[in-house]
MARLO-563052 format. One record per atom (N, C-alpha, C): chain; x, y, z; atom name; residue in three letters. Coordinates in nm, 4 decimals, decimal comma. Each point is the difference from the previous one (the first is absolute). Example, Ala and Ser with C-alpha at 12.3 -4.5 7.8 and 13.67 -1.06 7.14 Angstrom:
residues 2
+------+----------+----------+----------+------+------+
! unit !        u !        v !        w ! site ! code !
+------+----------+----------+----------+------+------+
!    A !   1,3190 !  -0,5690 !   0,7800 !    N !  ALA !
!    A !  -0,0890 !   0,1190 !   0,0000 !   CA !  ALA !
!    A !   0,0900 !   0,1200 !   0,0000 !    C !  ALA !
!    A !  -0,0350 !   0,1050 !  -0,0720 !    N !  SER !
!    A !   0,0820 !   0,1190 !   0,0060 !   CA !  SER !
!    A !  -0,0770 !   0,1090 !   0,0730 !    C !  SER !
+------+----------+----------+----------+------+------+
***
This chain:
residues 108
+------+----------+----------+----------+------+------+
! unit !        u !        v !        w ! site ! code !
+------+----------+----------+----------+------+------+
!    A !  -0,0017 !  -1,3108 !  -4,4658 !    N !  MET !
!    A !   0,0986 !   0,0412 !  -0,0951 !   CA !  MET !
!    A !   0,0589 !  -0,1262 !  -0,0633 !    C !  MET !
!    A !   0,0084 !   0,0000 !  -0,1327 !    N !  LYS !
!    A !   0,0521 !  -0,1141 !  -0,0730 !   CA !  LYS !
!    A !   0,1488 !   0,0206 !  -0,0261 !    C !  LYS !
!    A !   0,0789 !  -0,1024 !   0,0334 !    N !  ILE !
!    A !   0,1445 !   0,0077 !  -0,0212 !   CA !  ILE !
!    A !   0,0355 !  -0,0852 !  -0,1208 !    C !  ILE !
!    A !   0,0729 !   0,0590 !  -0,0936 !    N !  HIS !
!    A !   0,0410 !  -0,0698 !  -0,1205 !   CA !  HIS !
!    A !   0,1435 !  -0,0494 !   0,0148 !    C !  HIS !
!    A !   0,0267 !  -0,1151 !  -0,0563 !    N !  SER !
!    A !   0,1355 !  -0,0529 !  -0,0009 !   CA !  SER !
!    A !   0,0872 !   0,0862 !  -0,0900 !    C !  SER !
!    A !   0,1197 !   0,0326 !   0,0473 !    N !  THR !
!    A !   0,0913 !   0,0807 !  -0,0808 !   CA !  THR !
!    A !   0,0867 !  -0,0872 !  -0,0897 !    C !  THR !
!    A !  -0,0012 !  -0,1331 !   0,0204 !    N !  ALA !
!    A !   0,0809 !  -0,0898 !  -0,0826 !   CA !  ALA !
!    A !  -0,0787 !  -0,0396 !  -0,1234 !    C !  ALA !
!    A !   0,0502 !   0,0334 !  -0,1183 !    N !  PRO !
!    A !  -0,0695 !  -0,0399 !  -0,1221 !   CA !  PRO !
!    A !   0,0062 !  -0,1506 !  -0,0185 !    C !  PRO !
!    A !  -0,0934 !  -0,0534 !  -0,0776 !    N !  ALA !
!    A !  -0,0077 !  -0,1444 !  -0,0226 !   CA !  ALA !
!    A !   0,1292 !  -0,0548 !  -0,0584 !    C !  ALA !
!    A !   0,0654 !   0,0749 !  -0,0871 !    N !  ALA !
!    A !   0,1259 !  -0,0457 !  -0,0607 !   CA !  ALA !
!    A !   0,1084 !  -0,0183 !   0,1055 !    C !  ALA !
!    A !   0,0028 !   0,0878 !   0,0992 !    N !  LEU !
!    A !   0,0983 !  -0,0108 !   0,1076 !   CA !  LEU !
!    A !  -0,0254 !  -0,1246 !   0,0836 !    C !  LEU !
!    A !  -0,1265 !  -0,0278 !   0,0280 !    N !  ASN !
!    A !  -0,0354 !  -0,1209 !   0,0746 !   CA !  ASN !
!    A !   0,0382 !  -0,1256 !  -0,0773 !    C !  ASN !
!    A !  -0,0215 !   0,0019 !  -0,1310 !    N !  GLN !
!    A !   0,0355 !  -0,1145 !  -0,0838 !   CA !  GLN !
!    A !   0,1509 !  -0,0183 !  -0,0036 !    C !  GLN !
!    A !   0,0741 !   0,1093 !  -0,0067 !    N !  GLN !
!    A !   0,1459 !  -0,0055 !  -0,0013 !   CA !  GLN !
!    A !   0,0520 !  -0,0574 !   0,1322 !    C !  GLN !
!    A !  -0,0587 !   0,0400 !   0,1117 !    N !  ALA !
!    A !   0,0401 !  -0,0522 !   0,1303 !   CA !  ALA !
!    A !  -0,0310 !  -0,1490 !   0,0110 !    C !  ALA !
!    A !  -0,1141 !  -0,0410 !  -0,0524 !    N !  ALA !
!    A !  -0,0371 !  -0,1417 !   0,0028 !   CA !  ALA !
!    A !   0,0965 !  -0,0819 !  -0,0845 !    C !  ALA !
!    A !   0,0389 !   0,0525 !  -0,1146 !    N !  GLU !
!    A !   0,0950 !  -0,0701 !  -0,0876 !   CA !  GLU !
!    A !   0,1368 !  -0,0128 !   0,0678 !    C !  GLU !
!    A !   0,0440 !   0,1054 !   0,0684 !    N !  ALA !
!    A !   0,1296 !  -0,0024 !   0,0681 !   CA !  ALA !
!    A !   0,0024 !  -0,1025 !   0,1128 !    C !  ALA !
!    A !  -0,1156 !  -0,0262 !   0,0599 !    N !  ALA !
!    A !  -0,0092 !  -0,0932 !   0,1118 !   CA !  ALA !
!    A !  -0,0249 !  -0,1439 !  -0,0448 !    C !  ALA !
!    A !  -0,0323 !  -0,0210 !  -0,1265 !    N !  ARG !
!    A !  -0,0287 !  -0,1343 !  -0,0504 !   CA !  ARG !
!    A !   0,1292 !  -0,0812 !  -0,0074 !    C !  ARG !
!    A !  -0,0041 !  -0,1214 !   0,0517 !    N !  ILE !
!    A !   0,1172 !  -0,0871 !  -0,0015 !   CA !  ILE !
!    A !   0,0127 !  -0,0653 !  -0,1371 !    C !  ILE !
!    A !   0,1223 !   0,0065 !  -0,0542 !    N !  LYS !
!    A !   0,0302 !  -0,0602 !  -0,1296 !   CA !  LYS !
!    A !   0,1293 !  -0,0800 !   0,0130 !    C !  LYS !
!    A !   0,0174 !  -0,0953 !  -0,0913 !    N !  LYS !
!    A !   0,1254 !  -0,0755 !  -0,0048 !   CA !  LYS !
!    A !   0,0982 !   0,0764 !  -0,0881 !    C !  LYS !
!    A !   0,1228 !   0,0122 !   0,0493 !    N !  HIS !
!    A !   0,1070 !   0,0686 !  -0,0714 !   CA !  HIS !
!    A !   0,1177 !  -0,0955 !  -0,0117 !    C !  HIS !
!    A !   0,0622 !  -0,0049 !  -0,1176 !    N !  SER !
!    A !   0,1152 !  -0,0864 !  -0,0211 !   CA !  SER !
!    A !   0,1283 !   0,0755 !   0,0292 !    C !  SER !
!    A !   0,0928 !  -0,0699 !   0,0653 !    N !  VAL !
!    A !   0,1301 !   0,0586 !   0,0322 !   CA !  VAL !
!    A !   0,1006 !  -0,1139 !   0,0152 !    C !  VAL !
!    A !   0,1244 !   0,0319 !  -0,0229 !    N !  GLN !
!    A !   0,1054 !  -0,0992 !   0,0183 !   CA !  GLN !
!    A !   0,0685 !   0,0290 !   0,1332 !    C !  GLN !
!    A !   0,0040 !  -0,1003 !   0,0882 !    N !  ILE !
!    A !   0,0626 !   0,0131 !   0,1311 !   CA !  ILE !
!    A !   0,1023 !  -0,1118 !   0,0144 !    C !  ILE !
!    A !   0,1232 !   0,0377 !   0,0342 !    N !  HIS !
!    A !   0,1101 !  -0,0966 !   0,0110 !   CA !  HIS !
!    A !   0,0148 !  -0,0796 !  -0,1299 !    C !  HIS !
!    A !  -0,0279 !   0,0648 !  -0,1145 !    N !  GLY !
!    A !   0,0155 !  -0,0642 !  -0,1295 !   CA !  GLY !
!    A !  -0,1145 !  -0,0902 !  -0,0421 !    C !  GLY !
!    A !  -0,1056 !  -0,0076 !   0,0797 !    N !  HIS !
!    A !  -0,1140 !  -0,0863 !  -0,0318 !   CA !  HIS !
!    A !  -0,1250 !   0,0852 !  -0,0207 !    C !  HIS !
!    A !  -0,0742 !  -0,0290 !  -0,1082 !    N !  LYS !
!    A !  -0,1262 !   0,0704 !  -0,0236 !   CA !  LYS !
!    A !  -0,1021 !  -0,0439 !   0,1032 !    C !  LYS !
!    A !  -0,0711 !   0,0962 !   0,0524 !    N !  THR !
!    A !  -0,1051 !  -0,0284 !   0,0963 !   CA !  THR !
!    A !  -0,1097 !   0,1040 !  -0,0166 !    C !  THR !
!    A !  -0,1132 !  -0,0241 !   0,0600 !    N !  SER !
!    A !  -0,1070 !   0,0999 !  -0,0037 !   CA !  SER !
!    A !  -0,0311 !   0,0439 !   0,1422 !    C !  SER !
!    A !  -0,0339 !   0,1257 !   0,0097 !    N !  ILE !
!    A !  -0,0316 !   0,0631 !   0,1278 !   CA !  ILE !
!    A !  -0,1422 !   0,0525 !  -0,0084 !    C !  ILE !
!    A !  -0,0827 !  -0,0334 !   0,0970 !    N !  SER !
!    A !  -0,1356 !   0,0555 !   0,0076 !   CA !  SER !
!    A !   0,0068 !   0,1262 !   0,0849 !    C !  SER !
!    A !  -0,0328 !   0,1126 !  -0,0640 !    N !  MET !
!    A !   0,0159 !   0,1270 !   0,0691 !   CA !  MET !
!    A !  -0,0898 !   0,1060 !  -0,0630 !    C !  MET !
!    A !  -0,0415 !   0,0956 !   0,0812 !    N !  GLU !
!    A !  -0,0787 !   0,1123 !  -0,0482 !   CA !  GLU !
!    A !   0,0842 !   0,0847 !  -0,0955 !    C !  GLU !
!    A !  -0,0639 !   0,0548 !  -0,1008 !    N !  ALA !
!    A !   0,0687 !   0,0796 !  -0,1018 !   CA !  ALA !
!    A !   0,0744 !   0,1185 !   0,0605 !    C !  ALA !
!    A !  -0,0555 !   0,0617 !   0,1022 !    N !  ILE !
!    A !   0,0633 !   0,1183 !   0,0588 !   CA !  ILE !
!    A !   0,1361 !  -0,0355 !   0,0608 !    C !  ILE !
!    A !   0,0119 !  -0,1178 !   0,0621 !    N !  PHE !
!    A !   0,1282 !  -0,0422 !   0,0566 !   CA !  PHE !
!    A !   0,0976 !  -0,0368 !  -0,1123 !    C !  PHE !
!    A !  -0,0488 !  -0,0694 !  -0,1027 !    N !  TRP !
!    A !   0,0854 !  -0,0414 !  -0,1110 !   CA !  TRP !
!    A !   0,0577 !   0,1220 !  -0,0721 !    C !  TRP !
!    A !  -0,0849 !   0,0992 !  -0,0255 !    N !  GLU !
!    A !   0,0459 !   0,1216 !  -0,0674 !   CA !  GLU !
!    A !   0,1031 !   0,0733 !   0,0855 !    C !  GLU !
!    A !  -0,0218 !   0,0012 !   0,1295 !    N !  ARG !
!    A !   0,0942 !   0,0685 !   0,0901 !   CA !  ARG !
!    A !   0,1343 !  -0,0728 !   0,0039 !    C !  ARG !
!    A !  -0,0018 !  -0,1343 !  -0,0061 !    N !  LEU !
!    A !   0,1250 !  -0,0758 !  -0,0062 !   CA !  LEU !
!    A !   0,0800 !   0,0393 !  -0,1239 !    C !  LEU !
!    A !  -0,0686 !   0,0192 !  -0,1134 !    N !  LYS !
!    A !   0,0678 !   0,0403 !  -0,1225 !   CA !  LYS !
!    A !   0,0639 !   0,1381 !   0,0152 !    C !  LYS !
!    A !  -0,0692 !   0,0910 !   0,0670 !    N !  VAL !
!    A !   0,0528 !   0,1342 !   0,0241 !   CA !  VAL !
!    A !   0,1251 !  -0,0079 !   0,0881 !    C !  VAL !
!    A !  -0,0063 !  -0,0804 !   0,1044 !    N !  ILE !
!    A !   0,1141 !  -0,0148 !   0,0912 !   CA !  ILE !
!    A !   0,1196 !  -0,0598 !  -0,0730 !    C !  ILE !
!    A !  -0,0244 !  -0,1027 !  -0,0814 !    N !  ALA !
!    A !   0,1087 !  -0,0620 !  -0,0763 !   CA !  ALA !
!    A !   0,0654 !   0,1021 !  -0,0930 !    C !  ALA !
!    A !  -0,0797 !   0,0792 !  -0,0668 !    N !  LYS !
!    A !   0,0532 !   0,1024 !  -0,0908 !   CA !  LYS !
!    A !   0,0836 !   0,1012 !   0,0776 !    C !  LYS !
!    A !  -0,0508 !   0,0426 !   0,1155 !    N !  ARG !
!    A !   0,0716 !   0,0968 !   0,0835 !   CA !  ARG !
!    A !   0,1340 !  -0,0570 !   0,0467 !    C !  ARG !
!    A !   0,0035 !  -0,1310 !   0,0282 !    N !  ARG !
!    A !   0,1233 !  -0,0659 !   0,0448 !   CA !  ARG !
!    A !   0,0883 !  -0,0447 !  -0,1158 !    C !  ARG !
!    A !  -0,0448 !   0,0279 !  -0,1216 !    N !  LYS !
!    A !   0,0736 !  -0,0358 !  -0,1213 !   CA !  LYS !
!    A !   0,0283 !  -0,1510 !  -0,0073 !    C !  LYS !
!    A !  -0,1045 !  -0,0773 !   0,0245 !    N !  CYS !
!    A !   0,0091 !  -0,1451 !  -0,0127 !   CA !  CYS !
!    A !  -0,1281 !  -0,0508 !  -0,0658 !    C !  CYS !
!    A !   0,0009 !  -0,1251 !  -0,0382 !    N !  THR !
!    A !  -0,1199 !  -0,0579 !  -0,0602 !   CA !  THR !
!    A !  -0,0969 !  -0,0411 !   0,1107 !    C !  THR !
!    A !  -0,1234 !  -0,0190 !  -0,0386 !    N !  LEU !
!    A !  -0,1001 !  -0,0477 !   0,0953 !   CA !  LEU !
!    A !   0,0403 !  -0,1381 !   0,0528 !    C !  LEU !
!    A !   0,0548 !  -0,0840 !  -0,0854 !    N !  SER !
!    A !   0,0451 !  -0,1327 !   0,0417 !   CA !  SER !
!    A !   0,1126 !   0,0086 !   0,1027 !    C !  SER !
!    A !   0,0931 !   0,0921 !  -0,0201 !    N !  GLU !
!    A !   0,1095 !   0,0181 !   0,0969 !   CA !  GLU !
!    A !  -0,0538 !   0,0468 !   0,1351 !    C !  GLU !
!    A !  -0,0932 !   0,0941 !  -0,0032 !    N !  LEU !
!    A !  -0,0595 !   0,0496 !   0,1239 !   CA !  LEU !
!    A !  -0,0777 !  -0,1109 !   0,0708 !    C !  LEU !
!    A !  -0,0807 !  -0,0734 !  -0,0750 !    N !  ALA !
!    A !  -0,0792 !  -0,1086 !   0,0583 !   CA !  ALA !
!    A !   0,0902 !  -0,1086 !   0,0589 !    C !  ALA !
!    A !   0,1123 !  -0,0281 !  -0,0659 !    N !  THR !
!    A !   0,0942 !  -0,0996 !   0,0517 !   CA !  THR !
!    A !   0,0614 !   0,0470 !   0,1308 !    C !  THR !
!    A !   0,0371 !   0,1273 !   0,0075 !    N !  THR !
!    A !   0,0567 !   0,0553 !   0,1238 !   CA !  THR !
!    A !  -0,1005 !  -0,0103 !   0,1143 !    C !  THR !
!    A !  -0,1241 !   0,0387 !  -0,0270 !    N !  ILE !
!    A !  -0,1051 !  -0,0057 !   0,1027 !   CA !  ILE !
!    A !  -0,0241 !  -0,1444 !   0,0407 !    C !  ILE !
!    A !  -0,0045 !  -0,0906 !  -0,0978 !    N !  ASP !
!    A !  -0,0256 !  -0,1404 !   0,0274 !   CA !  ASP !
!    A !   0,1104 !  -0,0615 !   0,0862 !    C !  ASP !
!    A !   0,1233 !   0,0399 !  -0,0224 !    N !  THR !
!    A !   0,1129 !  -0,0521 !   0,0769 !   CA !  THR !
!    A !  -0,0135 !   0,0348 !   0,1482 !    C !  THR !
!    A !  -0,0571 !   0,1161 !   0,0289 !    N !  GLU !
!    A !  -0,0108 !   0,0479 !   0,1378 !   CA !  GLU !
!    A !  -0,1339 !  -0,0317 !   0,0658 !    C !  GLU !
!    A !  -0,0923 !  -0,0608 !  -0,0729 !    N !  ARG !
!    A !  -0,1344 !  -0,0205 !   0,0545 !   CA !  ARG !
!    A !  -0,0032 !  -0,1118 !   0,1027 !    C !  ARG !
!    A !  -0,0976 !   0,0089 !   0,0903 !    N !  ALA !
!    A !  -0,0192 !  -0,1023 !   0,1020 !   CA !  ALA !
!    A !  -0,1301 !  -0,0764 !  -0,0214 !    C !  ALA !
!    A !  -0,0945 !   0,0583 !  -0,0701 !    N !  GLY !
!    A !  -0,1307 !  -0,0627 !  -0,0173 !   CA !  GLY !
!    A !  -0,0409 !  -0,0082 !  -0,1450 !    C !  GLY !
!    A !  -0,1256 !   0,0250 !  -0,0250 !    N !  ASN !
!    A !  -0,0597 !  -0,0057 !  -0,1325 !   CA !  ASN !
!    A !   0,0653 !   0,0999 !  -0,0951 !    C !  ASN !
!    A !   0,0299 !  -0,0429 !  -0,1224 !    N !  ARG !
!    A !   0,0688 !   0,0839 !  -0,0985 !   CA !  ARG !
!    A !  -0,0810 !   0,1251 !  -0,0354 !    C !  ARG !
!    A !  -0,1266 !  -0,0149 !  -0,0302 !    N !  SER !
!    A !  -0,0828 !   0,1161 !  -0,0356 !   CA !  SER !
!    A !  -0,0080 !   0,0993 !   0,1155 !    C !  SER !
!    A !  -0,0140 !  -0,0520 !   0,1205 !    N !  SER !
!    A !  -0,0054 !   0,0876 !   0,1178 !   CA !  SER !
!    A !   0,1311 !   0,0741 !   0,0181 !    C !  SER !
!    A !   0,1124 !  -0,0687 !  -0,0211 !    N !  ALA !
!    A !   0,1309 !   0,0644 !   0,0130 !   CA !  ALA !
!    A !   0,0145 !   0,1149 !  -0,0994 !    C !  ALA !
!    A !  -0,0493 !  -0,0192 !  -0,1217 !    N !  LEU !
!    A !   0,0062 !   0,1062 !  -0,1007 !   CA !  LEU !
!    A !  -0,0880 !   0,1179 !   0,0400 !    C !  LEU !
!    A !  -0,1186 !  -0,0280 !   0,0520 !    N !  ARG !
!    A !  -0,0896 !   0,1085 !   0,0446 !   CA !  ARG !
!    A !   0,0623 !   0,0785 !   0,1153 !    C !  ARG !
!    A !   0,0568 !  -0,0714 !   0,0976 !    N !  VAL !
!    A !   0,0632 !   0,0658 !   0,1148 !   CA !  VAL !
!    A !   0,1161 !   0,0866 !  -0,0476 !    C !  VAL !
!    A !   0,0767 !  -0,0490 !  -0,0961 !    N !  PHE !
!    A !   0,1102 !   0,0777 !  -0,0550 !   CA !  PHE !
!    A !  -0,0512 !   0,1313 !  -0,0600 !    C !  PHE !
!    A !  -0,1074 !  -0,0073 !  -0,0769 !    N !  VAL !
!    A !  -0,0582 !   0,1197 !  -0,0609 !   CA !  VAL !
!    A !  -0,0486 !   0,0961 !   0,1082 !    C !  VAL !
!    A !  -0,0653 !  -0,0528 !   0,1019 !    N !  LEU !
!    A !  -0,0488 !   0,0849 !   0,1092 !   CA !  LEU !
!    A !   0,1156 !   0,0686 !   0,0709 !    C !  LEU !
!    A !   0,1046 !  -0,0759 !   0,0331 !    N !  LYS !
!    A !   0,1157 !   0,0591 !   0,0673 !   CA !  LYS !
!    A !   0,0650 !   0,1081 !  -0,0860 !    C !  LYS !
!    A !   0,0037 !  -0,0212 !  -0,1305 !    N !  ASP !
!    A !   0,0567 !   0,0995 !  -0,0900 !   CA !  ASP !
!    A !  -0,0820 !   0,1287 !   0,0029 !    C !  ASP !
!    A !  -0,1306 !  -0,0128 !   0,0168 !    N !  ALA !
!    A !  -0,0885 !   0,1169 !  -0,0005 !   CA !  ALA !
!    A !   0,0024 !   0,0765 !   0,1325 !    C !  ALA !
!    A !   0,0377 !  -0,0676 !   0,1078 !    N !  LEU !
!    A !   0,0028 !   0,0640 !   0,1308 !   CA !  LEU !
!    A !   0,1280 !   0,0800 !   0,0191 !    C !  LEU !
!    A !  -0,0067 !   0,0984 !   0,0874 !    N !  SER !
!    A !   0,1201 !   0,0757 !   0,0337 !   CA !  SER !
!    A !   0,0876 !  -0,0865 !   0,0908 !    C !  SER !
!    A !   0,1306 !   0,0279 !   0,0069 !    N !  PRO !
!    A !   0,0891 !  -0,0818 !   0,0828 !   CA !  PRO !
!    A !  -0,0460 !  -0,0137 !   0,1456 !    C !  PRO !
!    A !  -0,0524 !   0,1045 !   0,0580 !    N !  GLY !
!    A !  -0,0484 !  -0,0063 !   0,1379 !   CA !  GLY !
!    A !  -0,1185 !  -0,0932 !   0,0172 !    C !  GLY !
!    A !  -0,0824 !  -0,0096 !  -0,1029 !    N !  GLU !
!    A !  -0,1183 !  -0,0861 !   0,0065 !   CA !  GLU !
!    A !   0,0361 !  -0,1478 !  -0,0113 !    C !  GLU !
!    A !   0,1153 !  -0,0318 !  -0,0578 !    N !  THR !
!    A !   0,0375 !  -0,1405 !  -0,0185 !   CA !  THR !
!    A !   0,0843 !  -0,0527 !   0,1151 !    C !  THR !
!    A !   0,0397 !   0,0853 !   0,0917 !    N !  ARG !
!    A !   0,0826 !  -0,0429 !   0,1124 !   CA !  ARG !
!    A !  -0,0725 !  -0,1087 !   0,0792 !    C !  ARG !
!    A !   0,0672 !  -0,1096 !   0,0188 !    N !  GLY !
!    A !  -0,0582 !  -0,1098 !   0,0773 !   CA !  GLY !
!    A !  -0,0802 !  -0,0982 !  -0,0828 !    C !  GLY !
!    A !  -0,0289 !   0,0329 !  -0,1270 !    N !  LEU !
!    A !  -0,0731 !  -0,0933 !  -0,0851 !   CA !  LEU !
!    A !   0,0960 !  -0,1045 !  -0,0528 !    C !  LEU !
!    A !  -0,0486 !  -0,1205 !  -0,0132 !    N !  THR !
!    A !   0,0825 !  -0,1083 !  -0,0511 !   CA !  THR !
!    A !  -0,0831 !  -0,0880 !  -0,0902 !    C !  THR !
!    A !   0,0643 !  -0,0738 !  -0,0875 !    N !  ASN !
!    A !  -0,0702 !  -0,0962 !  -0,0853 !   CA !  ASN !
!    A !  -0,0137 !  -0,1339 !   0,0697 !    C !  ASN !
!    A !   0,0608 !  -0,0136 !   0,1159 !    N !  GLN !
!    A !  -0,0023 !  -0,1269 !   0,0719 !   CA !  GLN !
!    A !  -0,1370 !  -0,0213 !   0,0637 !    C !  GLN !
!    A !  -0,0564 !  -0,1215 !  -0,0124 !    N !  PRO !
!    A !  -0,1303 !  -0,0271 !   0,0631 !   CA !  PRO !
!    A !   0,0143 !  -0,0034 !   0,1510 !    C !  PRO !
!    A !  -0,1056 !   0,0358 !   0,0674 !    N !  ARG !
!    A !  -0,0007 !  -0,0049 !   0,1468 !   CA !  ARG !
!    A !  -0,0316 !  -0,1423 !   0,0417 !    C !  ARG !
!    A !   0,0932 !  -0,0663 !   0,0613 !    N !  ARG !
!    A !  -0,0151 !  -0,1407 !   0,0361 !   CA !  ARG !
!    A !  -0,1154 !  -0,0248 !   0,0962 !    C !  ARG !
!    A !  -0,0278 !   0,0936 !   0,0892 !    N !  SER !
!    A !  -0,1067 !  -0,0218 !   0,0979 !   CA !  SER !
!    A !  -0,1371 !  -0,0067 !  -0,0659 !    C !  SER !
!    A !  -0,0135 !   0,0553 !  -0,1180 !    N !  ARG !
!    A !  -0,1290 !  -0,0017 !  -0,0696 !   CA !  ARG !
!    A !  -0,0019 !  -0,0987 !  -0,1152 !    C !  ARG !
!    A !   0,1117 !  -0,0649 !  -0,0267 !    N !  ASP !
!    A !   0,0104 !  -0,0966 !  -0,1090 !   CA !  ASP !
!    A !  -0,0669 !  -0,1289 !   0,0430 !    C !  ASP !
!    A !  -0,1087 !  -0,0381 !  -0,0656 !    N !  ARG !
!    A !  -0,0766 !  -0,1193 !   0,0393 !   CA !  ARG !
!    A !   0,0818 !  -0,1267 !  -0,0086 !    C !  ARG !
!    A !   0,0857 !  -0,0079 !  -0,1025 !    N !  ARG !
!    A !   0,0817 !  -0,1202 !  -0,0144 !   CA !  ARG !
!    A !   0,0946 !  -0,0158 !   0,1172 !    C !  ARG !
!    A !   0,0562 !   0,1113 !   0,0477 !    N !  ALA !
!    A !   0,0939 !  -0,0056 !   0,1125 !   CA !  ALA !
!    A !  -0,0731 !  -0,0415 !   0,1278 !    C !  ALA !
!    A !  -0,1216 !   0,0523 !   0,0210 !    N !  SER !
!    A !  -0,0715 !  -0,0324 !   0,1232 !   CA !  SER !
!    A !  -0,0592 !  -0,1401 !  -0,0034 !    C !  SER !
!    A !  -0,0397 !  -0,0487 !  -0,1178 !    N !  SER !
!    A !  -0,0574 !  -0,1346 !  -0,0067 !   CA !  SER !
!    A !   0,1071 !  -0,1076 !   0,0062 !    C !  SER !
!    A !   0,1248 !   0,0358 !  -0,0386 !    N !  ALA !
!    A !   0,1088 !  -0,0966 !   0,0052 !   CA !  ALA !
!    A !   0,0540 !  -0,0163 !   0,1414 !    C !  ALA !
!    A !  -0,0299 !   0,0919 !   0,0860 !    N !  ALA !
!    A !   0,0546 !  -0,0036 !   0,1377 !   CA !  ALA !
!    A !  -0,0684 !  -0,1026 !   0,0865 !    C !  ALA !
+------+----------+----------+----------+------+------+
***
């Protein structure tokens, strides 16, 4: 029996485009910078900013102020946490785990 894919080619192309990393310009702490991020995360950040009635730059600055690691990763984690239900985010943190941080273990 032959099984056919139910996902049309256009849907696959759309998913590939959403996953492609692109540079996006944003102002953080009053300074222009670029963020390398997948389109799906960038678009979701814009939706969140609109929902919070703030600019994308204001949202990115808030996230950047609270970040512990890489800026792009902090933005992605923020989007993921926003998408999860409150129970699913319990115990999650943006803080890196020191026991797995190579710099921390090599400096010891």
